[in-house]
KOLBA-402571 format. One record per residue: x, y, z negated of N, C-alpha, C, O in turn; residue in three letters. Coordinates in steps of 0.05 Angstrom, whole numbers, plus 5000, padded with zeros to 4 digits. Layout:
BEGIN
XYZXYZXYZXYZAla...
END
This chain:
BEGIN
294488418724291988508714289688318722289988188743Unk287588308707285288138713283788258737283288498738Unk283088088756281488168779278688068776278287818774Unk276688238776273888158774272788128802273288288820Unk271187908806269987858832268488108842266988218827Unk268988178867267788428878264788418879263488628879Unk263588178881260688168883259188178857256688158857Unk260588218835259388228809258888518800260788668798Unk256288588795255788868788256488918758256988728743Unk256589168751257389248724255689128702256689038682Unk253089138706251289028686251688728681251788638658Unk252088578703252588298700255288248687255488058671Unk257288398694259888368682259688418652260888278636Unk258288628644257988688616256488468601257288398578Unk254488358613252988138601254687888597254487758577Unk256387838616258287608613260387668592261287488578Unk261287918591263487998573262787948544264587898528Unk260287978536259487948508259087658499258487618476Unk259387468517258887188510261487058502263587108514Unk261386888482263686718473262786428475262086308454Unk262786308499261786038502263885828497266285878498Unk262885588493264685358491264285188517262785258535Unk265784968518265584788541266484508531267384478509Unk266184318548267084048541269583978556270184088578Unk271183798545273583708558276083848547275984038532Unk278383738554280983838545282384008566284684088562Unk281084058588281984258608279584418616277284338612Unk280184648627277984838634276384738658277684688679Unk273784718656272184648680272084868700272585098694Unk271584798725271584998746269585218742270085448749Unk267285158730265185368726266185578707265585818710Unk267785488686268685688667270785868679270686108675Unk272585768695274585928709273186128728273986358730Unk271086028741269686208760268386438745268386668754Unk267086378722265786588706267786788694267187028691Unk270186688688272286878679272987078700273487308695Unk272986978725273487158747271287358752271687558766Unk268887298741266587478745266087668722264387838723Unk267687638700267387828678267287698650267587848631Unk266887438648266987308622269687368609271787348622Unk269687458584272187548571273087378548275287408538Unk271387188539271987028515271286738520269486668535Unk272686558506272186278507272586168478274486248465Unk270885988469271185868443272085578446271085428462Unk274085508429274985228428273885088404273585198383Unk273184828408272184658387273684398386275484358402Unk273084238367274583988363274683818388276683678394Unk272583818404272483658428274483748449275083598468Unk275483988447277384098466280284048458282184128473Unk280783928435283483908423284483618425283083428416Unk286883588435288283328434290883358420291483228400Unk292583538430295183598418295683898420294484028437Unk297584008404298184288408299184358436298584568447Unk300784178447301784228474299584228495299584388513Unk297584058491295284058509293684318507292784428527Unk293384408482291884658478293384888491292085068503Unk295984888489297585098502297285098532297085308545Unk297184858543296684828572293884928580293585048601Unk291984868563289184948568288985248567287785368585Unk290085378547289885668546291485808568290786018577Unk293685678577295185788600293485778625293585948642Unk291885558627290085528650287985758650287385868671Unk286985818626284986038624286286308631285086468645Unk288786348622290086608626290986638655291486868664Unk291286418669291986438698289686568713290086688734Unk287186538702284886658715284286938704283487118718Unk284786968677284287228665286487268643286387138623Unk288287448648290687468630289987578603291587538584Unk287787708599287087818573284787668560283387788543Unk284287418567281987278556282287238526284487178516Unk280187278511280087208483279586918480277586818489Unk281386778466281086488461280586458431282486498415Unk278186388424277386368396277286088386276885898402Unk277486048360277385788348276485818319276886028306Unk275185608308274285608281276385448265275985218258Unk278585578258280785448244281185578217282885748213Unk279485488197279785598170282085468155282985578135Unk282985238164284785078148282984928127280584968127Unk284184758111282584618092280584428105281384278123Unk278184428096276184238106275384298135274584118149Unk275484548143274584628170277084678188278384878187Unk277584478204279884498222279084398250277584198252Unk279984528270279584438297282284358310282384158325Unk284384508304286984438315287984168306289384028320Unk287184088281287983828270285483658263285483528243Unk283583668281280983548276281183248272279583128257Unk283183118285283382828283285182728261285182488255Unk286582908248288482828227287882948200288782848179Unk286483178200286183328175288283548175290483528187Unk287683768161289284008163291883998147292083858126Unk293884128157296484158144296384388124298384448111Unk294084518121293884748103291484708085289384628094Unk291784768059289484758041287584988048288485188060Unk285084948042283085158048282985378027284585388009Unk280985548030280785788013280485717983281785847967Unk278985507976278485457948281085377934281585457911Unk282785227948285385157936287185397933288485427913Unk287085577953288685817951287685997928289286127914Unk285086007925283886167903284586047876284986197857Unk284785777875285485647849288385717841288985737818Unk290185747861292885827855292986117847294386197829Unk291486277862291186567857293886717859294686867841Unk295286657881297786797888297286917916297486777936Unk296787177917296087297943298487277963297987267987Unk300887277953303187247971303086967984303786948008Unk302386767969302086497980299886488001300186378022Unk297586607994295386618013296186748039295586648061Unk297586968037298487108061300486938077300386938101Unk302186798063304186628077302786398091303586328113Unk300886268078299386048090297886158115298086028136Unk296586378113295086488136296986558159296286528182Unk299286668152301286738173302186488187302286488212Unk302886278173303786038186301685908203302185818225Unk299185908193296985798209296685968234296285858256Unk296786228231296586408254298886368274298386388298Unk301286328263303586278281303086038299303786038322Unk301985828287301585588303299285618323299385518345Unk297185768315295085828334296085998357295485938380Unk297686198351298686378372300486218392300386268416Unk301986028381303685868398302085698417303085618439Unk299685628409297885478426296185648445294685548461Unk296585918443295086098460292486188449290886308464Unk291886128424289486218411289986498399291986528385Unk288186688404288686958394286387078377286587308368Unk284286918372282087008355281286778337280386568348Unk281486808311280686588293278186668278278186878265Unk276086508280273686558265274086498235272886308224Unk275786648222276486608194277786878186278787028202Unk277786928159277086758137274186788128272786978136Unk273286598112270686628098271086808074272686748056Unk269587028074269687218052267287178033266787348016Unk265886948036263586898019264386827991266286687986Unk262886937972263286877943261586637936259086647940Unk262686427926261186177921259686207895260186067875Unk257786397895256286457870254186247864253386217841Unk253386097884251585867880253185607882253985537904Unk253685477860255485247860254285007876255684827883Unk251685027881250284817896250084887926248684747941Unk251485087934251485177962252284937980254484827976Unk250684868000251284628016253184678039254084478052Unk253784928045255384978069257885138064259785128080Unk258085278042260485438036262385288018264385178027Unk261785257992263385097974266385157976267185387970Unk267984957982270884997983271885178005274285238007Unk270085268022270885458043271085738031272185918044Unk270185768007270386027993272886027975273785817965Unk274086267971276286287953275486237924277086177907Unk272886277918271986227891269386377885268086477902Unk268686387859266186517850266686787838264786927831Unk269186867835269887127823270187337845271687297864Unk268787557843268687757864271487877870272287877893Unk272887957850275488087855277487887866279187967883Unk277387637857279187437868278687397897280587387914Unk276087367905275487317933276287557950277287527972Unk275987797939276688037954279688057960280488107982Unk281288017939284188047943285287827961287187867976Unk284187587960285187367977284187398005285587318024Unk281787498009280787558036282587758049283387718073Unk283387968035285088178047287888058053288988118074Unk288887888035291487758040291387578064293287568080Unk289187428067288887248090288887398116290187328135Unk287287618116287087778140289887888148290587878171Unk291287988128293988098134295887888144297387928163Unk295787648132297587438140296987338168298787298184Unk294487298174293687198200294387398222295487318242Unk293787648217294287848238297187928240297988038261Unk298787868220301687908223302887708242305087738252Unk301387488247302187288268300887358295301087198313Unk299687588297298587688322296187528331295687498355Unk294687428312292087298317289987468303290187518279Unk287887538317285787708305284187548285283287318291Unk283687658262281987538241279087608247278487828256Unk277287428240274387478242273287408215272587168210Unk272987598198271987558171268987498171267487638184Unk268287288156265487198157264487118129266187098111Unk261887078124259587108142257987348131256587318111Unk258187578144257087828134253987818134252887728154Unk252687908112253788048089254387868065254587958042Unk254887608070255587418048253687178047251287218042Unk254786938051253186698052253486528027252686298027Unk254686638006255386467983253086407964253086197951Unk250986577963248786527944246486407958244186487954Unk246986197974244786067989244685767981246685647972Unk242285657983241885377977241085228003240384988001Unk241185358025240385248051242685288071243985498071Unk243185088087245285108108243985228133241985118143Unk245085458142243885588165244085438191242885508211Unk245685218191245685048214242984908217242184828239Unk241484878195238984728195236484898191234384828202Unk236685118177234385288172235285568164237685618162Unk233385748159234086028152234486058122232486028107Unk236886108112237286158084236286428076235986608093Unk235686458051234686718040236186778014236386607997Unk237087028012238387127988236687337976236187547988Unk235687287952233887477939235187657919233887767901Unk237787687920239187857902238388147906237788237928Unk238488307884237888587886240188737900242388637901Unk239588977910241489127925243989187908246189177918Unk243589247882245889307865247689067862250189097860Unk246588827862248188587860249788547886252088477885Unk248488577908249788547934252088747937254288667946Unk251688987928253789197931256189137913258489197920Unk255689027889257888977870259088697873261088627861Unk257788527890258688247892259288177922261588177930Unk257188127937257488027965259188207983260788117998Unk258688477981259988657999262888727993264288828010Unk263688667968266388747960268588617977270388757986Unk268488357982270688237999270688348027272788368040Unk268388418038268288528065269488808065270788888085Unk268988968044270389228042273389188042274889338055Unk274388988028277188928026278288838053280488918061Unk276788678068277588588094277788828114279688838130Unk275789008112275889238130278289418124279589508142Unk278789448098281089608090283689478099285589618106Unk283789208100286089068109286389068140288388978150Unk284289168153284489188182283488958198284288918221Unk281588808187280588578203279588668230278088868232Unk280388518250279688598278276788518285275688628304Unk275688328270272988238277271488158251272788088231Unk268888178252267188088230264987918242263887978263Unk264387688229262287508239259787548221259987548197Unk257487568234254987598220253887328211254687118221Unk252187328191250887088180247987078188246687278191Unk247086838193244186788199242786758173241786538167Unk242586968157241186948131239287188128239787408138Unk237087138114235187358108235887468081235887318061Unk236287728080236987868055234888098052235388318061Unk232688038038230488238037231288508026230188708034Unk233288518008234088777997235388948018235489198015Unk236388828039237588978061235789008085235689218097Unk234288798091232388798113230388578107231088338109Unk227888648101225888438094224788288117223388088113Unk225488368142224288238165226288078181225787848189Unk228688188187230488068205232887938191233988058172Unk233787708200236287598189238687778197238487938216Unk240787768183243087948186243987968215244488188225Unk244187748229245187748257243387908275244388018295Unk240887938268238988078286238088348274236188468283Unk239388438253238488668238240188918244242588928239Unk238889118255240289368260240889508233242989638231Unk239189478213239789588187242389478176243889628163Unk242889228180245189098168247689128185249789208175Unk247489078212249889088229250689378235253089448234Unk248789548241249389828248249290008223251190148218Unk247089998209246790178186248690118164249990308154Unk248989868156250789798134253689758143255489898132Unk254089578161256889508169258289738183260489818176Unk256989848204258290058219258290328204260390448200Unk255890418196255690688186256490718156257990898149Unk255490538139256090568111258990468104260390598090Unk259690228115262390118108264490228127266890188122Unk263690358149265690488166267190298184269490358192Unk266090058189267489868206267289928235265089988245Unk269489918250269489998278270489778297270889828321Unk270889538286271889318303269689158315267389248317Unk270388918325268588738338266688598319267588498298Unk264088588325262188438309261388198326260388218348Unk261887958315261287708328258987568313258887578289Unk257187448328255087288314256187018307257986908319Unk254886898287255286608282253986468305252686588322Unk254386198307253386048330250386078334248886028316Unk249586178357246786238362245085988366242686008364Unk246385758370244785508372244085388345242685188343Unk245085508323244385418296241385458292240285648302Unk240185278277237285268275236085528263233785598268Unk237585658246236585908234235786108255233986268251Unk237086108278236386288300234886138322232786228331Unk235985908332234785778355231985678350230285668368Unk231385598325228785478319226785698312224385638309Unk227685938308225786158301225486368323223286468327Unk227686428336227586628357228186518385227386628405Unk229786298386230786198411233486338417233786568409Unk235286208431237986328434237886568453239486758450Unk236086558474236086788492234987038478236187248479Unk232687008466231487228451233287318428233687558424Unk234387128414236187188392238587348401239487528388Unk239687278424242087408435241487698442243087878437Unk239187748454238388018461238088188436238988408434Unk236688078416236188218391238888268376239188488364Unk240688088377243288118364244888348376245988518361Unk244988358402246488578415245088848410246389048404Unk242488848411240989088405241389188376241489428371Unk241788998358242189068330244989168324245389298304Unk246889118342249589218338251789008341254089078339Unk251088758345253088558350254388608377253188728395Unk256888528380258388568405258988318420259388318445Unk258988088406259687838419257887618409257287598386Unk256987448428255087238422256586978422257586878442Unk256786858398258186598396256186378402254086348389Unk256786208422255085988429256985778441258785838456Unk256485528435258185318446258785088428259884888437Unk258185118402258584898384256784658392257684428391Unk254284718400252484508408251684528437251084328450Unk251684778447251084828475253584908490254785118483Unk254484748509257184798520257184758550258984618561Unk255284868564255184828593254585088608253985288595Unk254985078634254585318650251685418649251285668648Unk249585248650246885348649246285528624244885718626Unk247585448601247185618577248285898581246986088574Unk250685908592251886168597250186338617249786578612Unk249186208637247586358657244886448645243886668651Unk243686278628241186358614241586598597239986788597Unk243786608582244286828564244987078580244087298573Unk246687048600247287278618244787398629244387638629Unk243087228640240687328654238687448634237287638640Unk238587338609236887458589237687738581235987908578Unk240287778579241388048572240788238595239988468590Unk241288158620240888328643237888398645237188638650Unk236188208641233288258643232388448620230688618625Unk233588418597232788598574233588888580232189068572Unk235888918593236689198600234789308621233889538619Unk234189148641232489248663229689298654228289468666Unk228789158633226089208623225989438603223789528595Unk228289538595228389748576228489658547228589828528Unk228389398542228489288515231189328502231389388478Unk233289298518236089328509237289558523237589558547Unk238089768508239389998522241889918536243589778525Unk242190008560244589938576247190028563249189898564Unk246990258550249390368537250190198513252590178506Unk248290068500248889888477250389638488252389558476Unk249489528510250889298522253589378531255589228528Unk253789618543256389708553258389748530260689688532Unk257289858508258989908484259989638473262289618466Unk258189438472258989178462261189058479263188948469Unk260789068506262788958524265389108521267488978523Unk265389368517267789518514269389438489271789428489Unk267889378467269189288443270589008447272788958437Unk269188838462270388578468272988618484275088498478Unk272888788504275188828521277488968506279788928511Unk276689138487278689278471280289078454282689098452Unk278888888442280288678426281888508445284188428438Unk280888448468282388288487284888428495286988298498Unk284788688499287188848506289188838483291588818489Unk288288848458290188828435291588558435293988548431Unk290088348438291288078437293088038461295087898459Unk292388148484293988108508296788238505298688148518Unk296988438488299488568483301188428462303488518457Unk300188208451301588078429302187788435302487628416Unk302387708460302987428467305687348455307587508457Unk305987108444308587018434310486978457309686898479Unk313087018452315086958472315286658476314486508457Unk316286558498316586268502318186128480317485908472Unk320286258470321886138449320286118423320485918409Unk318786328417317086318393314986108395314485958376Unk313686088418311585898422312785608420311485438408Unk315085568432316285298431316785208402316284988395Unk317885398386318485338358315985268342315885078327Unk313885438346311485398331309985138339308884998323Unk310085078366308884838375310184598364308884398357Unk312884608361314284388350313484338321313084108312Unk313184558306312284538278309484428276308984248259Unk307684528293304984438292304684148300303183998288Unk306284068320306083788328306983598306305883388303Unk309083678292309983508270307983498247307483288236Unk306783728241304883738219302283588226301083468208Unk301583578251299083448259299383148262297383008266Unk301783038260302182758263301182608239300482718218Unk301082338241300082178219302082158197301382088174Unk304582218202306582208182307182488172307382678188Unk307382528146307782798135310382918144310783158144Unk312382748150314882848159316982868137316182918114Unk319482838143321482838122321983108110322983128088Unk321183318125321683588114319083708103318883958100Unk317083538098314483648089314583798063312883968057Unk316583738046316783858020317284158022316684308003Unk318184258045318684538048316484678063316584918067Unk314384538071312184648086310384808067309684718045Unk309685048076308085228058305385118052304285168030Unk304284968070301684848065301784638043299984638026Unk303784468043304084268022304784397996303784317974Unk306484597997307184747972304584857959304184827935Unk302884977976300385087966298584877955297284907934Unk298384647969296584427960297584317933295984257916Unk300184287930301284197904300584387882299884307860Unk300884647887300484837866297484857859296784937837Unk295784777878292884797873291784567856289584587845Unk293284357853292384127838291884197808293484337796Unk289684097797289284107769289083817759287183677765Unk291083737744291383457736290883427706292183567690Unk288983257698288283227670288482927662287282757675Unk290082867642290382597632288282537611287882697592Unk286882307614284882227594285982037573288381977574Unk284281947556285081767534286181507544287781377530Unk285281417567286081157577288181177599288580997615Unk289681397598291681437619293881227619294881157597Unk294481127642296880957646297781007675296081027692Unk300381017679301381067707300380857726299980627719Unk299880947751299180757772301680667785302980817800Unk302480417780304980317790304680107811306680037825Unk302279997815301779797835299579897854297980077847Unk299479777878297479857898294679847887293779627879Unk293180067886290480067875288380017897289079967920Unk285880027889283680027907282380307907281580407886Unk282280427930281180697933278280677941277680587963Unk276480767924273580767929272781057937272681227919Unk272181097962271481367971268381387971267081237986Unk267381567955264481617954263881847974264482077968Unk262681777996262581948019259882088023257981948030Unk259682348019257182488025256982548054258982528069Unk254682638063254282728091255682998094255183178079Unk257483018113258983268117257183478129255483408146Unk257483728121255983938135257183978163259383908169Unk255584108180256384128208258884298212260484238230Unk259284498195261684658198264184498194266184538207Unk264084308175266384128170266483908191268683848201Unk264183788197264083568216264883308203266283298182Unk263983078214264582818203266882678217267482448211Unk268082808237270182678251272982718239274882578246Unk273182908221275782958208276182778184274582788166Unk278382628183278782448160279382608135280482828136Unk278782488112279282618086279782398066279282158071Unk280782478043281182288021284182258015285782418023Unk284882048000287582007991288681738000291081687997Unk287081568011287881288017290181278036292181128031Unk290081418058292181408078294881498067296881368072Unk294781708051297281818039298281638017300681598014Unk296381528002297181347979298381087989300080967977Unk297380998012298380748023301380768031302780568029Unk302281008038305081038044306781028019309080938020Unk305681127997307181127972306980867957308880787943Unk304680737959304180477946303180287967300680247969Unk304980167982304079978003302279757992302779657971Unk300279698008298379497999295779607988293979467982Unk295779877985293280007976290979937995291279958019Unk288779867983286379807999284280017994284380167974Unk282280028012280280238010277680158021277479978037Unk275480288011272880248022271280508018271880668001Unk269180538035267480778033264680698024263580498034Unk263580848006260980777993259181017992260081237989Unk256580967994254581177991251981057982251480817987Unk250381217969247681127961247581017933249481017918Unk245180907926244580837898246380607888246880597864Unk247280427905248780197896251780247899253380057897Unk252580497904255380547910257280457888259380337893Unk256580507862258280437840258680137837260980047835Unk256479987838256679697836258179577859259779387856Unk257679677883259079577907262079637906263679467913Unk262779867896265679937893267079757873269279667877Unk265679707850266879527830267279247842269479127838Unk265379147856265578877867267878867888269378667889Unk268179077904270179077925272979107913274978997924Unk273179247890275879297878276979047866279479017865Unk275278867855276378627842277978707817277078867801Unk280278597815281978657792283878897796285378967778Unk283779017819285579237825284779487809282479527802Unk286779657803286279917791284680077811285180067835Unk282680237801280880377819281680677819282080807799Unk281780787843281981077848279381157861278881087884Unk277681307846275081397857275381677868276181857854Unk274681707894274981967907272182077913270581947926Unk271682307903268982437906269282707918271482827919Unk266982807927266983077940264483217931262283147940Unk264683417914262383557902260583367888258183347893Unk261683217868260083027853257683157839255683037835Unk257983417832255783557818253383597836251183647825Unk253683577862251383617880249983367888247883367901Unk251183137881250082877891249582697867251482587855Unk247082657860246382487837247482207840248582097820Unk247282087863248181817867251181797862252181587853Unk252681997869255581997866256282007836258081867827Unk254982187821255482207792254781937778256181857760Unk252581817787251781557775253781337782254281167766Unk254981347806256981147814259481177796260680977788Unk260181427790262481467772261781367744263481247731Unk259381407735258581297708258980997707260080897688Unk258180857728258380567729261280487729262080307714Unk262880617745265780547747267180597720268680417711Unk266780827708268180897684267280727660268880677642Unk264780637660263880467638265180197640265980077619Unk265580097664266779827667269779837668271179657659Unk270880057679273780087683274680357674275080537690Unk275080387648275880657637278580747647279280987643Unk280180577659282780657669282580767698284580817711Unk280080807708279680917735280881197738280581367720Unk282081247760283081517767280881647784279881527803Unk280181897777278182047792279482277807280882437795Unk278982297833279982517849277582677860275982567876Unk277182917851274983087860276083277882277883447877Unk275083237907276183387929274183607939274583727960Unk272083657923270283877928270684097908272984147898Unk268584237901268684447880268384307853266284187848Unk270384317836270184177810268384327791268784567786Unk266284197781264384317763264084167737263984287715Unk264083897739263783737715266383727699268483767711Unk266183677673268683637657270383407669269283227680Unk272983427667274683207677273982937665273382917641Unk273982737682273182467674275282277684276682327704Unk275582047671277381837680280081847665280682027651Unk281581637669284181617657286081837668287781937653Unk285581907693287082127705285082267723283882137741Unk284682527720282882677736284482887752285983037740Unk284082877778285583067795283583227811281983117827Unk283583487808281983677824283783797845285683937839Unk283083737870284783837892283784107903285284247917Unk281284177898279984417908279784417938279884637951Unk279484187950279084167979279883887989281283737975Unk278983828013279483558024281283548048281183358063Unk282883758052284783748074286783518071287283418049Unk287983438093289983218092292183288072293083118057Unk292983538072295283618055294383608026296083558008Unk291883648020290883617992290883327984291483267961Unk290183148003290282867997293182767992293582597975Unk295082878007297882808002298782897975300082747961Unk298083147967298883247941297683077919299083017899Unk295182997922293882827902295182547900295582437879Unk295882437924297182177925299782177910300481987896Unk301282397914303782427899303382427869304982297855Unk301282567860300782577832299982307821300782227799Unk298382157836297481887827299881697826300081547806Unk301581707845303881517846306181617830308181477827Unk305981857819308181957803310582047818312782067808Unk310182117844312382197861313382477852315182587864Unk
END
């Protein structure tokens, strides 16, 4: 059993218990282990903490040696957002690809396999799936992280994902409540606002969350968005009307409520993380996610002390903090009872290690992630179609990645295509001269133009215009949300930019 330091009072233990902090490094720092001994119940892992699956397993074992029921959380959506495979790209297509296939059994199988690999690494809480409906096609932060724009499709796949992930004994955290899909602002940078009427929210945004609750999701993550129809003053993360009135009382949800990262500008630049954390717990949140940008002991102590001070001043009811801490510990107790056996962990780690390598592996054709990525492809042949039989030039038109995705994870088709067509060359282009520069770099080689959400970037669409006018035999690979009509001699929509999506596209280009 976990032993709490005798000098730590109940209020301080509860304040530590509701925090989900991050840290730096690939092993646990001494301060983190010390705070686990004092009552901290959760830890968040990010890309900076990941080297190999075996290293992650050793890290989580180190944490559990200090606290056997610690919640180890990660943002592993698969697809574009991966932490376990941050340096190679994901072995699983993301939500948009799964929605394009629209086979809930496949979605459940993908989520189960992803969960199996997380569990083998000692991760027991996944900040996924995204239940947001991509109703605004120009959304800068959701996009391919959504199953799609159709309400019923998103609802059934959200439920399937929750079931699949939790069948692998990893708690799902369905996000971003009450729905981040109809926004034009990234909450990492500013406060988004959704002006939809209440009737629209009830028939659209809330439907996938109802499905997730019915499927038994163990956690729900709040969104840093202002929804005036629900609360004209407070963003969802800080709104008692939304977290307690709507989520708890109206929707009947009784599991853990986790905030999105409190250092995101939508909260930190408007309320500050200390004040924001107090307001979030008071509103009904149970766990404070912080650590994506702030990952040190002083941050944890500041938040702990802010919560304790709010209770002592009467601003935060002590019973509300105690209730939040109890919900964290209840989920921790559930996950502690579902640890994988050593043999199961060894098998899953072996699979994950193979999948995360630079080579797809000889048995990749049987992998559920690649099967799903292949099925998600939409391939359209144009009037100038001709097979690609010689090593082409891959022109990657690279937009700025949103913070949730990060710019450290590789994407595209060049690496995979090079294995199928040795000698393939590549270059990355951005800005007004991207099309002309790509043409000059390609020379006489056949061009494969790789884009990501071309409909959202004027310069990217113009670059395609230049390429196709000069080289109508150009192959176009759209790895974002496909919106424009298919263009090029061969147009491939992958519905995501995961490594496995790039492999499936490369196979289609090379005719494998």
